[in-house]
mmCIF file as Biopython writes it, N, C-alpha, C and O atoms, coordinates in Angstrom:
data_model
#
loop_
_atom_site.group_PDB
_atom_site.id
_atom_site.type_symbol
_atom_site.label_atom_id
_atom_site.label_alt_id
_atom_site.label_comp_id
_atom_site.label_asym_id
_atom_site.label_entity_id
_atom_site.label_seq_id
_atom_site.pdbx_PDB_ins_code
_atom_site.Cartn_x
_atom_site.Cartn_y
_atom_site.Cartn_z
_atom_site.occupancy
_atom_site.B_iso_or_equiv
_atom_site.auth_seq_id
_atom_site.auth_asym_id
_atom_site.pdbx_PDB_model_num
ATOM 1   N N  . MET A ? 1  ? 61.385 52.628 158.733 1.0 0.0 1  A 1 
ATOM 2   C CA . MET A ? 1  ? 61.584 51.375 157.998 1.0 0.0 1  A 1 
ATOM 3   C C  . MET A ? 1  ? 60.422 51.500 156.876 1.0 0.0 1  A 1 
ATOM 4   O O  . MET A ? 1  ? 59.281 51.918 157.071 1.0 0.0 1  A 1 
ATOM 5   N N  . GLN A ? 2  ? 60.996 51.024 155.609 1.0 0.0 2  A 1 
ATOM 6   C CA . GLN A ? 2  ? 59.892 50.989 154.602 1.0 0.0 2  A 1 
ATOM 7   C C  . GLN A ? 2  ? 59.173 49.460 154.661 1.0 0.0 2  A 1 
ATOM 8   O O  . GLN A ? 2  ? 59.816 48.424 154.828 1.0 0.0 2  A 1 
ATOM 9   N N  . GLU A ? 3  ? 57.856 49.526 154.506 1.0 0.0 3  A 1 
ATOM 10  C CA . GLU A ? 3  ? 57.341 48.356 154.559 1.0 0.0 3  A 1 
ATOM 11  C C  . GLU A ? 3  ? 56.304 48.099 152.993 1.0 0.0 3  A 1 
ATOM 12  O O  . GLU A ? 3  ? 55.431 48.817 152.506 1.0 0.0 3  A 1 
ATOM 13  N N  . ILE A ? 4  ? 56.781 46.980 152.611 1.0 0.0 4  A 1 
ATOM 14  C CA . ILE A ? 4  ? 56.177 47.026 151.108 1.0 0.0 4  A 1 
ATOM 15  C C  . ILE A ? 4  ? 55.247 45.700 151.029 1.0 0.0 4  A 1 
ATOM 16  O O  . ILE A ? 4  ? 55.806 44.647 151.336 1.0 0.0 4  A 1 
ATOM 17  N N  . GLU A ? 5  ? 54.226 45.660 150.744 1.0 0.0 5  A 1 
ATOM 18  C CA . GLU A ? 5  ? 53.247 44.552 150.670 1.0 0.0 5  A 1 
ATOM 19  C C  . GLU A ? 5  ? 53.902 43.779 149.366 1.0 0.0 5  A 1 
ATOM 20  O O  . GLU A ? 5  ? 54.616 42.783 149.487 1.0 0.0 5  A 1 
ATOM 21  N N  . LYS A ? 6  ? 53.594 44.316 148.235 1.0 0.0 6  A 1 
ATOM 22  C CA . LYS A ? 6  ? 54.250 43.757 146.789 1.0 0.0 6  A 1 
ATOM 23  C C  . LYS A ? 6  ? 54.548 44.927 145.881 1.0 0.0 6  A 1 
ATOM 24  O O  . LYS A ? 6  ? 53.904 45.970 145.771 1.0 0.0 6  A 1 
ATOM 25  N N  . LEU A ? 7  ? 55.633 44.559 145.261 1.0 0.0 7  A 1 
ATOM 26  C CA . LEU A ? 7  ? 56.379 45.532 144.366 1.0 0.0 7  A 1 
ATOM 27  C C  . LEU A ? 7  ? 56.959 44.559 143.090 1.0 0.0 7  A 1 
ATOM 28  O O  . LEU A ? 7  ? 57.729 43.604 143.186 1.0 0.0 7  A 1 
ATOM 29  N N  . SER A ? 8  ? 56.437 45.030 142.067 1.0 0.0 8  A 1 
ATOM 30  C CA . SER A ? 8  ? 56.894 44.542 140.941 1.0 0.0 8  A 1 
ATOM 31  C C  . SER A ? 8  ? 57.690 45.640 140.023 1.0 0.0 8  A 1 
ATOM 32  O O  . SER A ? 8  ? 57.085 46.686 139.787 1.0 0.0 8  A 1 
ATOM 33  N N  . ILE A ? 9  ? 58.693 45.509 139.619 1.0 0.0 9  A 1 
ATOM 34  C CA . ILE A ? 9  ? 59.556 46.373 138.957 1.0 0.0 9  A 1 
ATOM 35  C C  . ILE A ? 9  ? 60.068 45.841 137.642 1.0 0.0 9  A 1 
ATOM 36  O O  . ILE A ? 9  ? 60.601 44.748 137.449 1.0 0.0 9  A 1 
ATOM 37  N N  . VAL A ? 10 ? 59.807 46.833 136.741 1.0 0.0 10 A 1 
ATOM 38  C CA . VAL A ? 10 ? 60.294 46.609 135.269 1.0 0.0 10 A 1 
ATOM 39  C C  . VAL A ? 10 ? 61.000 47.769 134.906 1.0 0.0 10 A 1 
ATOM 40  O O  . VAL A ? 10 ? 60.359 48.646 134.327 1.0 0.0 10 A 1 
ATOM 41  N N  . GLY A ? 11 ? 62.470 47.988 135.185 1.0 0.0 11 A 1 
ATOM 42  C CA . GLY A ? 11 ? 63.065 49.125 134.906 1.0 0.0 11 A 1 
ATOM 43  C C  . GLY A ? 11 ? 63.945 48.991 136.086 1.0 0.0 11 A 1 
ATOM 44  O O  . GLY A ? 11 ? 64.392 47.890 136.408 1.0 0.0 11 A 1 
ATOM 45  N N  . SER A ? 12 ? 64.285 50.377 136.926 1.0 0.0 12 A 1 
ATOM 46  C CA . SER A ? 12 ? 65.229 50.339 137.799 1.0 0.0 12 A 1 
ATOM 47  C C  . SER A ? 12 ? 64.425 51.000 139.047 1.0 0.0 12 A 1 
ATOM 48  O O  . SER A ? 12 ? 63.393 51.638 138.842 1.0 0.0 12 A 1 
ATOM 49  N N  . ILE A ? 13 ? 64.947 50.815 140.336 1.0 0.0 13 A 1 
ATOM 50  C CA . ILE A ? 13 ? 64.583 51.628 141.419 1.0 0.0 13 A 1 
ATOM 51  C C  . ILE A ? 13 ? 65.655 51.369 142.599 1.0 0.0 13 A 1 
ATOM 52  O O  . ILE A ? 13 ? 66.303 50.332 142.740 1.0 0.0 13 A 1 
ATOM 53  N N  . ARG A ? 14 ? 65.713 52.481 143.394 1.0 0.0 14 A 1 
ATOM 54  C CA . ARG A ? 14 ? 66.761 52.511 144.474 1.0 0.0 14 A 1 
ATOM 55  C C  . ARG A ? 14 ? 65.808 52.905 145.614 1.0 0.0 14 A 1 
ATOM 56  O O  . ARG A ? 14 ? 65.017 53.843 145.506 1.0 0.0 14 A 1 
ATOM 57  N N  . LEU A ? 15 ? 65.923 52.161 146.680 1.0 0.0 15 A 1 
ATOM 58  C CA . LEU A ? 15 ? 65.389 52.197 147.856 1.0 0.0 15 A 1 
ATOM 59  C C  . LEU A ? 15 ? 66.291 52.566 149.102 1.0 0.0 15 A 1 
ATOM 60  O O  . LEU A ? 15 ? 67.465 52.196 149.073 1.0 0.0 15 A 1 
ATOM 61  N N  . THR A ? 16 ? 65.839 53.244 150.153 1.0 0.0 16 A 1 
ATOM 62  C CA . THR A ? 16 ? 66.857 53.493 151.239 1.0 0.0 16 A 1 
ATOM 63  C C  . THR A ? 16 ? 66.173 52.666 152.432 1.0 0.0 16 A 1 
ATOM 64  O O  . THR A ? 16 ? 65.072 52.955 152.899 1.0 0.0 16 A 1 
ATOM 65  N N  . GLY A ? 17 ? 67.037 51.512 152.897 1.0 0.0 17 A 1 
ATOM 66  C CA . GLY A ? 17 ? 66.669 50.721 153.666 1.0 0.0 17 A 1 
ATOM 67  C C  . GLY A ? 17 ? 66.695 51.244 155.427 1.0 0.0 17 A 1 
ATOM 68  O O  . GLY A ? 17 ? 67.239 52.288 155.789 1.0 0.0 17 A 1 
ATOM 69  N N  . PRO A ? 18 ? 66.175 50.528 156.121 1.0 0.0 18 A 1 
ATOM 70  C CA . PRO A ? 18 ? 65.814 49.034 156.216 1.0 0.0 18 A 1 
ATOM 71  C C  . PRO A ? 18 ? 64.450 49.020 155.066 1.0 0.0 18 A 1 
ATOM 72  O O  . PRO A ? 18 ? 63.730 49.978 154.784 1.0 0.0 18 A 1 
ATOM 73  N N  . VAL A ? 19 ? 64.387 47.853 154.621 1.0 0.0 19 A 1 
ATOM 74  C CA . VAL A ? 19 ? 63.152 47.536 153.852 1.0 0.0 19 A 1 
ATOM 75  C C  . VAL A ? 19 ? 62.462 46.403 154.383 1.0 0.0 19 A 1 
ATOM 76  O O  . VAL A ? 19 ? 63.216 45.512 154.773 1.0 0.0 19 A 1 
ATOM 77  N N  . LYS A ? 20 ? 61.236 46.190 154.507 1.0 0.0 20 A 1 
ATOM 78  C CA . LYS A ? 20 ? 60.420 44.951 155.024 1.0 0.0 20 A 1 
ATOM 79  C C  . LYS A ? 20 ? 59.386 44.830 153.911 1.0 0.0 20 A 1 
ATOM 80  O O  . LYS A ? 20 ? 58.549 45.680 153.607 1.0 0.0 20 A 1 
ATOM 81  N N  . PHE A ? 21 ? 59.611 43.440 153.259 1.0 0.0 21 A 1 
ATOM 82  C CA . PHE A ? 21 ? 58.560 43.269 152.102 1.0 0.0 21 A 1 
ATOM 83  C C  . PHE A ? 21 ? 57.984 41.754 152.222 1.0 0.0 21 A 1 
ATOM 84  O O  . PHE A ? 21 ? 58.615 40.843 152.756 1.0 0.0 21 A 1 
ATOM 85  N N  . MET A ? 22 ? 56.811 41.631 151.699 1.0 0.0 22 A 1 
ATOM 86  C CA . MET A ? 22 ? 56.406 40.397 151.483 1.0 0.0 22 A 1 
ATOM 87  C C  . MET A ? 22 ? 56.768 39.884 150.194 1.0 0.0 22 A 1 
ATOM 88  O O  . MET A ? 22 ? 57.217 38.740 150.129 1.0 0.0 22 A 1 
ATOM 89  N N  . ARG A ? 23 ? 56.630 40.595 149.137 1.0 0.0 23 A 1 
ATOM 90  C CA . ARG A ? 23 ? 56.925 40.060 147.766 1.0 0.0 23 A 1 
ATOM 91  C C  . ARG A ? 23 ? 57.649 41.000 146.850 1.0 0.0 23 A 1 
ATOM 92  O O  . ARG A ? 23 ? 57.108 42.092 146.677 1.0 0.0 23 A 1 
ATOM 93  N N  . ILE A ? 24 ? 58.698 40.779 146.278 1.0 0.0 24 A 1 
ATOM 94  C CA . ILE A ? 24 ? 59.242 41.895 145.323 1.0 0.0 24 A 1 
ATOM 95  C C  . ILE A ? 24 ? 59.597 40.805 144.006 1.0 0.0 24 A 1 
ATOM 96  O O  . ILE A ? 24 ? 60.101 39.682 144.042 1.0 0.0 24 A 1 
ATOM 97  N N  . ASP A ? 25 ? 59.109 41.641 142.829 1.0 0.0 25 A 1 
ATOM 98  C CA . ASP A ? 25 ? 59.316 40.796 141.657 1.0 0.0 25 A 1 
ATOM 99  C C  . ASP A ? 25 ? 60.027 41.757 140.768 1.0 0.0 25 A 1 
ATOM 100 O O  . ASP A ? 25 ? 59.536 42.794 140.320 1.0 0.0 25 A 1 
ATOM 101 N N  . LEU A ? 26 ? 61.423 41.241 140.523 1.0 0.0 26 A 1 
ATOM 102 C CA . LEU A ? 26 ? 62.127 42.298 139.734 1.0 0.0 26 A 1 
ATOM 103 C C  . LEU A ? 26 ? 62.574 41.555 138.348 1.0 0.0 26 A 1 
ATOM 104 O O  . LEU A ? 26 ? 63.031 40.424 138.186 1.0 0.0 26 A 1 
ATOM 105 N N  . LEU A ? 27 ? 62.277 42.603 137.391 1.0 0.0 27 A 1 
ATOM 106 C CA . LEU A ? 27 ? 62.774 42.472 136.038 1.0 0.0 27 A 1 
ATOM 107 C C  . LEU A ? 27 ? 63.626 43.815 135.605 1.0 0.0 27 A 1 
ATOM 108 O O  . LEU A ? 27 ? 63.013 44.703 135.012 1.0 0.0 27 A 1 
ATOM 109 N N  . GLY A ? 28 ? 64.769 43.950 135.839 1.0 0.0 28 A 1 
ATOM 110 C CA . GLY A ? 28 ? 65.474 44.942 135.776 1.0 0.0 28 A 1 
ATOM 111 C C  . GLY A ? 28 ? 66.470 45.329 136.859 1.0 0.0 28 A 1 
ATOM 112 O O  . GLY A ? 28 ? 67.181 44.364 137.140 1.0 0.0 28 A 1 
ATOM 113 N N  . SER A ? 29 ? 66.769 46.473 137.590 1.0 0.0 29 A 1 
ATOM 114 C CA . SER A ? 29 ? 67.647 46.701 138.470 1.0 0.0 29 A 1 
ATOM 115 C C  . SER A ? 29 ? 66.921 47.110 139.777 1.0 0.0 29 A 1 
ATOM 116 O O  . SER A ? 29 ? 66.022 47.946 139.868 1.0 0.0 29 A 1 
ATOM 117 N N  . LEU A ? 30 ? 67.461 46.388 140.753 1.0 0.0 30 A 1 
ATOM 118 C CA . LEU A ? 30 ? 67.126 47.016 142.195 1.0 0.0 30 A 1 
ATOM 119 C C  . LEU A ? 30 ? 68.231 47.416 143.158 1.0 0.0 30 A 1 
ATOM 120 O O  . LEU A ? 30 ? 69.019 46.537 143.505 1.0 0.0 30 A 1 
ATOM 121 N N  . ASN A ? 31 ? 68.369 48.613 143.610 1.0 0.0 31 A 1 
ATOM 122 C CA . ASN A ? 31 ? 69.423 48.754 144.740 1.0 0.0 31 A 1 
ATOM 123 C C  . ASN A ? 31 ? 68.600 49.109 146.143 1.0 0.0 31 A 1 
ATOM 124 O O  . ASN A ? 31 ? 67.574 49.789 146.169 1.0 0.0 31 A 1 
ATOM 125 N N  . ILE A ? 32 ? 69.177 48.580 147.180 1.0 0.0 32 A 1 
ATOM 126 C CA . ILE A ? 32 ? 68.516 48.898 148.561 1.0 0.0 32 A 1 
ATOM 127 C C  . ILE A ? 32 ? 69.650 49.428 149.430 1.0 0.0 32 A 1 
ATOM 128 O O  . ILE A ? 32 ? 70.532 48.658 149.812 1.0 0.0 32 A 1 
ATOM 129 N N  . ASP A ? 33 ? 69.655 50.603 149.724 1.0 0.0 33 A 1 
ATOM 130 C CA . ASP A ? 33 ? 70.950 51.078 150.600 1.0 0.0 33 A 1 
ATOM 131 C C  . ASP A ? 33 ? 70.583 50.999 151.940 1.0 0.0 33 A 1 
ATOM 132 O O  . ASP A ? 33 ? 70.097 51.949 152.553 1.0 0.0 33 A 1 
ATOM 133 N N  . GLY A ? 34 ? 70.818 49.801 152.459 1.0 0.0 34 A 1 
ATOM 134 C CA . GLY A ? 34 ? 70.632 49.132 153.940 1.0 0.0 34 A 1 
ATOM 135 C C  . GLY A ? 34 ? 70.023 47.906 153.972 1.0 0.0 34 A 1 
ATOM 136 O O  . GLY A ? 34 ? 69.903 47.240 152.943 1.0 0.0 34 A 1 
ATOM 137 N N  . ARG A ? 35 ? 69.683 47.587 154.886 1.0 0.0 35 A 1 
ATOM 138 C CA . ARG A ? 35 ? 69.044 46.164 155.345 1.0 0.0 35 A 1 
ATOM 139 C C  . ARG A ? 35 ? 67.527 45.874 154.665 1.0 0.0 35 A 1 
ATOM 140 O O  . ARG A ? 35 ? 66.596 46.678 154.623 1.0 0.0 35 A 1 
ATOM 141 N N  . ALA A ? 36 ? 67.546 44.520 154.153 1.0 0.0 36 A 1 
ATOM 142 C CA . ALA A ? 36 ? 66.329 44.173 153.501 1.0 0.0 36 A 1 
ATOM 143 C C  . ALA A ? 36 ? 65.867 42.907 154.109 1.0 0.0 36 A 1 
ATOM 144 O O  . ALA A ? 36 ? 66.743 42.073 154.335 1.0 0.0 36 A 1 
ATOM 145 N N  . GLU A ? 37 ? 64.427 42.564 154.470 1.0 0.0 37 A 1 
ATOM 146 C CA . GLU A ? 37 ? 63.972 41.367 155.171 1.0 0.0 37 A 1 
ATOM 147 C C  . GLU A ? 37 ? 62.869 41.274 154.812 1.0 0.0 37 A 1 
ATOM 148 O O  . GLU A ? 37 ? 62.158 42.267 154.970 1.0 0.0 37 A 1 
ATOM 149 N N  . GLY A ? 38 ? 62.329 40.153 154.237 1.0 0.0 38 A 1 
ATOM 150 C CA . GLY A ? 38 ? 60.974 39.558 153.574 1.0 0.0 38 A 1 
ATOM 151 C C  . GLY A ? 38 ? 60.774 38.357 153.374 1.0 0.0 38 A 1 
ATOM 152 O O  . GLY A ? 38 ? 61.525 37.519 153.872 1.0 0.0 38 A 1 
ATOM 153 N N  . LYS A ? 39 ? 59.696 38.007 152.584 1.0 0.0 39 A 1 
ATOM 154 C CA . LYS A ? 39 ? 59.237 36.600 152.356 1.0 0.0 39 A 1 
ATOM 155 C C  . LYS A ? 39 ? 59.833 35.942 150.963 1.0 0.0 39 A 1 
ATOM 156 O O  . LYS A ? 39 ? 60.565 34.953 150.916 1.0 0.0 39 A 1 
ATOM 157 N N  . THR A ? 40 ? 59.345 36.728 149.817 1.0 0.0 40 A 1 
ATOM 158 C CA . THR A ? 40 ? 59.692 36.327 148.582 1.0 0.0 40 A 1 
ATOM 159 C C  . THR A ? 40 ? 60.479 37.248 147.586 1.0 0.0 40 A 1 
ATOM 160 O O  . THR A ? 40 ? 59.978 38.281 147.142 1.0 0.0 40 A 1 
ATOM 161 N N  . LEU A ? 41 ? 61.447 36.915 147.334 1.0 0.0 41 A 1 
ATOM 162 C CA . LEU A ? 41 ? 62.345 37.896 146.269 1.0 0.0 41 A 1 
ATOM 163 C C  . LEU A ? 41 ? 62.679 36.991 144.973 1.0 0.0 41 A 1 
ATOM 164 O O  . LEU A ? 41 ? 63.325 35.948 145.078 1.0 0.0 41 A 1 
ATOM 165 N N  . GLU A ? 42 ? 62.215 37.449 143.813 1.0 0.0 42 A 1 
ATOM 166 C CA . GLU A ? 42 ? 62.418 36.972 142.606 1.0 0.0 42 A 1 
ATOM 167 C C  . GLU A ? 42 ? 63.294 37.820 141.839 1.0 0.0 42 A 1 
ATOM 168 O O  . GLU A ? 42 ? 62.951 38.990 141.671 1.0 0.0 42 A 1 
ATOM 169 N N  . ILE A ? 43 ? 64.195 37.471 141.430 1.0 0.0 43 A 1 
ATOM 170 C CA . ILE A ? 43 ? 65.137 38.546 140.738 1.0 0.0 43 A 1 
ATOM 171 C C  . ILE A ? 43 ? 65.248 37.956 139.051 1.0 0.0 43 A 1 
ATOM 172 O O  . ILE A ? 43 ? 65.676 36.840 138.756 1.0 0.0 43 A 1 
ATOM 173 N N  . GLY A ? 44 ? 64.890 38.713 138.329 1.0 0.0 44 A 1 
ATOM 174 C CA . GLY A ? 44 ? 65.218 38.332 136.676 1.0 0.0 44 A 1 
ATOM 175 C C  . GLY A ? 44 ? 65.973 39.566 135.949 1.0 0.0 44 A 1 
ATOM 176 O O  . GLY A ? 44 ? 65.736 40.001 134.822 1.0 0.0 44 A 1 
ATOM 177 N N  . GLY A ? 45 ? 66.939 40.022 136.873 1.0 0.0 45 A 1 
ATOM 178 C CA . GLY A ? 45 ? 67.721 41.195 136.593 1.0 0.0 45 A 1 
ATOM 179 C C  . GLY A ? 45 ? 68.987 41.251 137.297 1.0 0.0 45 A 1 
ATOM 180 O O  . GLY A ? 45 ? 69.832 40.356 137.262 1.0 0.0 45 A 1 
ATOM 181 N N  . SER A ? 46 ? 69.088 42.398 137.971 1.0 0.0 46 A 1 
ATOM 182 C CA . SER A ? 46 ? 70.364 42.622 138.922 1.0 0.0 46 A 1 
ATOM 183 C C  . SER A ? 46 ? 69.720 43.119 140.179 1.0 0.0 46 A 1 
ATOM 184 O O  . SER A ? 46 ? 68.699 43.807 140.178 1.0 0.0 46 A 1 
ATOM 185 N N  . ALA A ? 47 ? 70.339 42.751 141.206 1.0 0.0 47 A 1 
ATOM 186 C CA . ALA A ? 47 ? 69.846 43.425 142.583 1.0 0.0 47 A 1 
ATOM 187 C C  . ALA A ? 47 ? 71.120 43.582 143.334 1.0 0.0 47 A 1 
ATOM 188 O O  . ALA A ? 47 ? 72.026 42.776 143.123 1.0 0.0 47 A 1 
ATOM 189 N N  . LYS A ? 48 ? 71.267 44.506 144.156 1.0 0.0 48 A 1 
ATOM 190 C CA . LYS A ? 48 ? 72.334 45.012 145.179 1.0 0.0 48 A 1 
ATOM 191 C C  . LYS A ? 48 ? 71.800 45.400 146.427 1.0 0.0 48 A 1 
ATOM 192 O O  . LYS A ? 48 ? 71.151 46.440 146.541 1.0 0.0 48 A 1 
ATOM 193 N N  . ILE A ? 49 ? 72.018 44.667 147.333 1.0 0.0 49 A 1 
ATOM 194 C CA . ILE A ? 49 ? 71.622 45.094 148.668 1.0 0.0 49 A 1 
ATOM 195 C C  . ILE A ? 49 ? 73.003 45.658 149.557 1.0 0.0 49 A 1 
ATOM 196 O O  . ILE A ? 49 ? 74.043 44.999 149.553 1.0 0.0 49 A 1 
ATOM 197 N N  . GLU A ? 50 ? 72.907 46.641 150.131 1.0 0.0 50 A 1 
ATOM 198 C CA . GLU A ? 50 ? 74.152 47.146 150.896 1.0 0.0 50 A 1 
ATOM 199 C C  . GLU A ? 50 ? 74.578 46.650 152.052 1.0 0.0 50 A 1 
ATOM 200 O O  . GLU A ? 50 ? 75.731 46.694 152.481 1.0 0.0 50 A 1 
ATOM 201 N N  . ASN A ? 51 ? 73.546 46.128 152.608 1.0 0.0 51 A 1 
ATOM 202 C CA . ASN A ? 51 ? 74.019 45.743 154.095 1.0 0.0 51 A 1 
ATOM 203 C C  . ASN A ? 51 ? 73.636 44.301 154.393 1.0 0.0 51 A 1 
ATOM 204 O O  . ASN A ? 51 ? 74.552 43.480 154.352 1.0 0.0 51 A 1 
ATOM 205 N N  . SER A ? 52 ? 72.387 43.871 154.693 1.0 0.0 52 A 1 
ATOM 206 C CA . SER A ? 52 ? 72.102 42.287 154.688 1.0 0.0 52 A 1 
ATOM 207 C C  . SER A ? 52 ? 70.853 42.075 154.045 1.0 0.0 52 A 1 
ATOM 208 O O  . SER A ? 52 ? 70.082 43.015 153.849 1.0 0.0 52 A 1 
ATOM 209 N N  . LEU A ? 53 ? 70.588 40.877 153.693 1.0 0.0 53 A 1 
ATOM 210 C CA . LEU A ? 53 ? 69.323 40.220 153.165 1.0 0.0 53 A 1 
ATOM 211 C C  . LEU A ? 53 ? 68.860 39.091 153.904 1.0 0.0 53 A 1 
ATOM 212 O O  . LEU A ? 53 ? 69.628 38.143 154.071 1.0 0.0 53 A 1 
ATOM 213 N N  . LYS A ? 54 ? 67.636 39.069 154.397 1.0 0.0 54 A 1 
ATOM 214 C CA . LYS A ? 54 ? 66.930 37.957 154.860 1.0 0.0 54 A 1 
ATOM 215 C C  . LYS A ? 54 ? 65.638 37.693 154.197 1.0 0.0 54 A 1 
ATOM 216 O O  . LYS A ? 54 ? 64.659 38.428 154.330 1.0 0.0 54 A 1 
ATOM 217 N N  . SER A ? 55 ? 65.669 36.535 153.422 1.0 0.0 55 A 1 
ATOM 218 C CA . SER A ? 55 ? 64.423 36.352 152.673 1.0 0.0 55 A 1 
ATOM 219 C C  . SER A ? 55 ? 63.995 34.664 152.821 1.0 0.0 55 A 1 
ATOM 220 O O  . SER A ? 55 ? 64.818 33.759 152.682 1.0 0.0 55 A 1 
ATOM 221 N N  . GLY A ? 56 ? 62.639 34.468 153.108 1.0 0.0 56 A 1 
ATOM 222 C CA . GLY A ? 56 ? 62.222 33.183 152.866 1.0 0.0 56 A 1 
ATOM 223 C C  . GLY A ? 56 ? 62.689 32.427 151.696 1.0 0.0 56 A 1 
ATOM 224 O O  . GLY A ? 56 ? 63.452 31.462 151.734 1.0 0.0 56 A 1 
ATOM 225 N N  . LYS A ? 57 ? 62.056 33.059 150.448 1.0 0.0 57 A 1 
ATOM 226 C CA . LYS A ? 57 ? 62.449 32.680 149.196 1.0 0.0 57 A 1 
ATOM 227 C C  . LYS A ? 57 ? 62.897 33.447 148.415 1.0 0.0 57 A 1 
ATOM 228 O O  . LYS A ? 57 ? 62.471 34.588 148.236 1.0 0.0 57 A 1 
ATOM 229 N N  . LEU A ? 58 ? 64.151 32.742 147.633 1.0 0.0 58 A 1 
ATOM 230 C CA . LEU A ? 58 ? 64.757 33.751 146.651 1.0 0.0 58 A 1 
ATOM 231 C C  . LEU A ? 58 ? 64.816 32.764 145.497 1.0 0.0 58 A 1 
ATOM 232 O O  . LEU A ? 58 ? 65.022 31.560 145.650 1.0 0.0 58 A 1 
ATOM 233 N N  . ASP A ? 59 ? 64.636 33.315 144.430 1.0 0.0 59 A 1 
ATOM 234 C CA . ASP A ? 59 ? 64.398 32.983 142.959 1.0 0.0 59 A 1 
ATOM 235 C C  . ASP A ? 59 ? 65.313 33.940 142.076 1.0 0.0 59 A 1 
ATOM 236 O O  . ASP A ? 59 ? 64.920 35.035 141.674 1.0 0.0 59 A 1 
ATOM 237 N N  . ILE A ? 60 ? 66.469 33.457 141.839 1.0 0.0 60 A 1 
ATOM 238 C CA . ILE A ? 60 ? 67.162 33.863 140.935 1.0 0.0 60 A 1 
ATOM 239 C C  . ILE A ? 60 ? 67.740 33.758 139.729 1.0 0.0 60 A 1 
ATOM 240 O O  . ILE A ? 60 ? 68.693 32.988 139.607 1.0 0.0 60 A 1 
ATOM 241 N N  . SER A ? 61 ? 67.284 34.488 138.656 1.0 0.0 61 A 1 
ATOM 242 C CA . SER A ? 61 ? 67.847 34.086 137.459 1.0 0.0 61 A 1 
ATOM 243 C C  . SER A ? 61 ? 68.561 35.355 136.701 1.0 0.0 61 A 1 
ATOM 244 O O  . SER A ? 61 ? 68.453 35.599 135.499 1.0 0.0 61 A 1 
ATOM 245 N N  . GLY A ? 62 ? 69.177 35.974 137.488 1.0 0.0 62 A 1 
ATOM 246 C CA . GLY A ? 62 ? 70.015 37.313 137.114 1.0 0.0 62 A 1 
ATOM 247 C C  . GLY A ? 62 ? 71.150 37.123 138.098 1.0 0.0 62 A 1 
ATOM 248 O O  . GLY A ? 62 ? 71.740 36.060 138.291 1.0 0.0 62 A 1 
ATOM 249 N N  . ARG A ? 63 ? 71.397 38.334 138.725 1.0 0.0 63 A 1 
ATOM 250 C CA . ARG A ? 63 ? 72.478 38.637 139.491 1.0 0.0 63 A 1 
ATOM 251 C C  . ARG A ? 63 ? 72.113 39.130 140.768 1.0 0.0 63 A 1 
ATOM 252 O O  . ARG A ? 63 ? 71.472 40.171 140.625 1.0 0.0 63 A 1 
ATOM 253 N N  . LEU A ? 64 ? 72.285 38.744 142.220 1.0 0.0 64 A 1 
ATOM 254 C CA . LEU A ? 64 ? 72.389 39.167 143.189 1.0 0.0 64 A 1 
ATOM 255 C C  . LEU A ? 64 ? 73.662 39.637 144.137 1.0 0.0 64 A 1 
ATOM 256 O O  . LEU A ? 64 ? 74.509 38.790 144.422 1.0 0.0 64 A 1 
ATOM 257 N N  . GLU A ? 65 ? 73.760 40.663 144.506 1.0 0.0 65 A 1 
ATOM 258 C CA . GLU A ? 65 ? 74.883 41.202 145.308 1.0 0.0 65 A 1 
ATOM 259 C C  . GLU A ? 65 ? 74.395 41.387 146.773 1.0 0.0 65 A 1 
ATOM 260 O O  . GLU A ? 65 ? 73.438 42.155 146.876 1.0 0.0 65 A 1 
ATOM 261 N N  . ALA A ? 66 ? 74.856 40.844 147.917 1.0 0.0 66 A 1 
ATOM 262 C CA . ALA A ? 66 ? 74.362 40.982 149.093 1.0 0.0 66 A 1 
ATOM 263 C C  . ALA A ? 66 ? 75.257 40.976 150.230 1.0 0.0 66 A 1 
ATOM 264 O O  . ALA A ? 66 ? 74.809 41.106 151.370 1.0 0.0 66 A 1 
#
């Protein structure tokens, strides 16, 4: 399992899950191949999570596919 404290993305990134995060800020493209679980996910672009997503706070001004 990958554990992420804070991740800010301007561009694109692909992660292999499972991923556990405190905060992800996205302005671009995020792909997670697997499960994602965390506190805060802010999307200002597009995100695709292949398995499942569990997040305390979601702020989406783009597109999320989970």
